[in-house]
PLY file of the C-alpha trace (Angstrom):
ply
format ascii 1.0
element vertex 230
property float x
property float y
property float z
element edge 229
property int vertex1
property int vertex2
end_header
0.00 0.00 0.00
1.37 3.42 -0.98
2.58 5.57 1.88
0.33 8.55 2.60
1.86 12.00 2.23
1.72 14.36 5.19
-1.07 16.31 3.49
-3.09 13.17 2.65
-2.72 12.02 6.25
-4.03 15.37 7.46
-7.12 14.88 5.33
-7.82 11.53 6.95
-7.45 12.97 10.46
-10.24 15.53 9.98
-13.76 14.24 10.53
-15.60 15.56 7.48
-18.96 15.04 9.16
-18.05 16.90 12.33
-18.55 20.59 13.03
-15.79 21.86 15.29
-15.64 24.72 17.77
-13.87 27.84 16.52
-10.75 27.43 18.68
-10.35 23.76 17.78
-10.90 24.44 14.06
-8.25 27.15 14.03
-5.83 24.82 15.82
-6.42 22.10 13.22
-5.89 24.55 10.34
-2.60 25.75 11.83
-1.41 22.17 12.42
-2.14 21.22 8.82
-0.55 24.29 7.21
2.59 22.39 6.21
3.53 24.15 2.96
7.01 25.64 2.59
5.54 29.16 2.66
3.46 30.97 5.27
-0.04 29.97 4.20
-2.97 32.38 4.37
-5.80 31.35 6.70
-9.15 31.80 5.00
-12.78 31.82 6.09
-15.84 30.90 4.01
-19.43 31.60 5.02
-22.57 30.34 3.31
-25.29 32.94 3.84
-29.04 32.69 3.57
-29.25 35.34 0.85
-29.76 35.56 -2.89
-27.43 38.37 -4.03
-29.26 38.64 -7.34
-31.74 40.76 -5.35
-30.48 44.21 -4.39
-31.96 43.97 -0.89
-29.98 40.79 -0.21
-26.51 42.02 -1.19
-23.87 41.74 1.54
-20.84 43.97 1.11
-18.55 45.99 3.32
-15.16 46.33 4.96
-13.73 45.12 8.25
-10.53 46.10 10.04
-8.91 42.95 11.39
-7.47 43.78 14.84
-4.37 41.62 14.31
-3.80 42.59 10.67
-3.67 40.30 7.65
0.04 39.52 7.57
-0.02 40.58 3.94
1.82 43.52 2.41
-1.03 45.21 0.54
-0.05 47.16 -2.58
-2.23 50.23 -3.07
-2.97 52.25 -6.21
-4.39 55.76 -5.87
-6.10 57.95 -8.46
-5.26 61.53 -7.52
-3.69 64.74 -8.79
-1.59 67.52 -7.35
-1.39 67.78 -3.56
-3.52 64.66 -3.08
-1.15 62.67 -5.29
1.78 63.84 -3.17
-0.16 62.96 -0.01
-0.77 59.46 -1.37
2.91 58.94 -2.14
3.94 60.08 1.33
1.36 57.74 2.87
2.95 54.76 1.14
0.87 54.16 -1.99
2.85 52.06 -4.46
1.15 53.46 -7.58
-0.24 56.99 -7.98
-1.60 58.58 -11.12
-4.56 59.75 -13.21
-4.90 59.17 -16.97
-1.54 57.40 -16.98
-2.76 54.98 -14.31
-5.97 54.39 -16.27
-3.93 53.49 -19.36
-1.73 51.18 -17.31
-4.79 49.32 -16.03
-6.40 49.19 -19.48
-3.16 47.62 -20.70
-3.55 44.82 -18.18
-0.92 45.97 -15.71
-2.64 45.46 -12.37
-0.04 44.78 -9.71
-1.97 46.00 -6.64
-4.70 44.73 -4.30
-6.56 47.95 -3.44
-7.59 50.99 -5.46
-8.39 54.33 -3.84
-9.59 57.47 -5.59
-10.31 61.07 -4.71
-13.88 62.09 -5.66
-12.73 64.28 -8.57
-11.08 61.24 -10.20
-14.26 59.20 -10.59
-14.81 60.42 -14.14
-11.61 58.60 -15.08
-12.10 55.64 -12.74
-15.64 55.11 -14.06
-14.21 54.08 -17.44
-12.48 51.14 -15.75
-15.61 49.55 -14.30
-15.48 46.52 -16.59
-11.85 45.89 -15.64
-11.79 46.69 -11.93
-15.35 45.60 -11.09
-14.95 41.85 -11.70
-11.72 41.90 -9.68
-13.40 43.58 -6.71
-11.10 46.59 -7.07
-13.57 49.31 -8.08
-13.38 52.25 -5.64
-16.62 52.80 -3.74
-17.54 55.64 -1.34
-19.47 53.20 0.88
-16.26 51.21 1.37
-14.17 54.28 2.08
-12.13 53.91 -1.10
-13.51 57.07 -2.72
-12.42 59.79 -0.34
-10.55 63.09 -0.15
-8.64 61.69 2.85
-6.34 59.41 0.89
-3.74 59.05 3.65
-6.27 57.56 6.07
-7.62 55.23 3.38
-4.11 54.02 2.57
-3.35 53.52 6.26
-6.51 51.44 6.68
-5.78 49.33 3.59
-2.28 48.54 4.79
-3.25 48.12 8.44
-5.57 45.13 8.19
-8.71 46.38 6.46
-10.37 43.69 4.35
-13.23 44.09 1.89
-15.90 41.42 1.61
-18.64 40.81 -0.92
-21.08 37.92 -1.24
-20.75 35.85 -4.42
-23.57 34.55 -6.64
-24.00 31.35 -4.64
-24.43 33.27 -1.39
-20.84 32.61 -0.23
-18.36 35.08 1.24
-14.64 34.31 1.22
-12.10 36.25 3.23
-8.64 36.02 4.74
-8.11 36.31 8.49
-4.34 36.12 8.76
-1.38 33.82 8.27
-0.73 30.32 9.56
2.21 31.72 11.54
-0.15 33.91 13.60
-0.81 32.79 17.20
-4.17 31.02 17.55
-5.46 33.88 19.71
-4.74 36.39 16.93
-6.52 34.27 14.32
-9.48 33.90 16.69
-9.62 37.70 17.21
-9.61 38.24 13.44
-12.19 35.48 12.93
-14.53 37.10 15.46
-14.10 40.54 13.88
-14.80 39.20 10.38
-17.92 37.29 11.42
-19.18 40.24 13.48
-18.85 42.51 10.44
-20.85 40.04 8.32
-23.60 39.85 10.96
-23.79 43.66 11.13
-24.00 43.80 7.32
-27.11 41.59 7.28
-29.37 43.05 4.56
-33.03 43.87 5.04
-34.07 41.21 2.52
-32.42 38.32 4.40
-35.01 36.00 5.96
-34.55 33.09 8.33
-31.11 31.76 9.22
-28.50 34.22 8.01
-25.23 32.32 8.55
-25.85 28.75 7.38
-22.34 27.29 7.15
-18.85 28.35 8.20
-15.48 26.78 7.42
-11.83 27.75 7.80
-8.81 26.53 5.87
-5.27 27.45 4.91
-4.09 28.12 1.35
-3.04 24.51 0.76
-4.76 22.74 3.64
-8.13 21.02 4.05
-11.28 22.88 5.04
-12.57 22.47 8.60
-16.29 22.94 9.25
-17.32 25.05 12.24
-20.38 24.61 14.42
-22.67 27.45 13.32
-24.22 27.57 16.79
-20.87 28.85 18.03
-21.12 31.76 15.60
-23.46 34.72 15.90
-26.18 35.24 13.33
0 1
1 2
2 3
3 4
4 5
5 6
6 7
7 8
8 9
9 10
10 11
11 12
12 13
13 14
14 15
15 16
16 17
17 18
18 19
19 20
20 21
21 22
22 23
23 24
24 25
25 26
26 27
27 28
28 29
29 30
30 31
31 32
32 33
33 34
34 35
35 36
36 37
37 38
38 39
39 40
40 41
41 42
42 43
43 44
44 45
45 46
46 47
47 48
48 49
49 50
50 51
51 52
52 53
53 54
54 55
55 56
56 57
57 58
58 59
59 60
60 61
61 62
62 63
63 64
64 65
65 66
66 67
67 68
68 69
69 70
70 71
71 72
72 73
73 74
74 75
75 76
76 77
77 78
78 79
79 80
80 81
81 82
82 83
83 84
84 85
85 86
86 87
87 88
88 89
89 90
90 91
91 92
92 93
93 94
94 95
95 96
96 97
97 98
98 99
99 100
100 101
101 102
102 103
103 104
104 105
105 106
106 107
107 108
108 109
109 110
110 111
111 112
112 113
113 114
114 115
115 116
116 117
117 118
118 119
119 120
120 121
121 122
122 123
123 124
124 125
125 126
126 127
127 128
128 129
129 130
130 131
131 132
132 133
133 134
134 135
135 136
136 137
137 138
138 139
139 140
140 141
141 142
142 143
143 144
144 145
145 146
146 147
147 148
148 149
149 150
150 151
151 152
152 153
153 154
154 155
155 156
156 157
157 158
158 159
159 160
160 161
161 162
162 163
163 164
164 165
165 166
166 167
167 168
168 169
169 170
170 171
171 172
172 173
173 174
174 175
175 176
176 177
177 178
178 179
179 180
180 181
181 182
182 183
183 184
184 185
185 186
186 187
187 188
188 189
189 190
190 191
191 192
192 193
193 194
194 195
195 196
196 197
197 198
198 199
199 200
200 201
201 202
202 203
203 204
204 205
205 206
206 207
207 208
208 209
209 210
210 211
211 212
212 213
213 214
214 215
215 216
216 217
217 218
218 219
219 220
220 221
221 222
222 223
223 224
224 225
225 226
226 227
227 228
228 229
């Protein structure tokens, strides 16, 4: 009989039919994050919504108290003094028409896009490119703002955007496998709390139906929904 790899063995040690407590699930994910790089710890929630209806859309931002462990590259649409402010605040890419042309050419080497309000005429032309990637600036998410330095600080300091997908699922990252379990738990709680607070008016019945955590390369671990608010 062929010898099981460490990852295959991990899969056999997780009871696929069991729903674990949050602390135990996080511990299992950390133990099974055996890749040669620092894996990202991810959360997935199945919600009782149909996002095809406007009153059932779930979208927002959450600031993870322990950060994401990821160096977030930020692009800012701004001119003049605001462009200088963005550069001083640590934005990797700053521009206007030149940045639009860069994006239209397929050069998108950043994870967050921020824009000053006067730039939305330019940014609006990029909806078909940035929208599907979840990068379109939005005033409700704080990414269309005259205060670019604060927006950049938030993006780099652990702020994560979330948006429900067509099947009613939200995916998000809550840190790195190298984080202490207590830090991952704090980020998990903050993420779930933000989802609960973002419950739309059109959501009926049970809002959070399923929850699971995993690492980039590791198996998913189901969590007891009764241990989660909502």
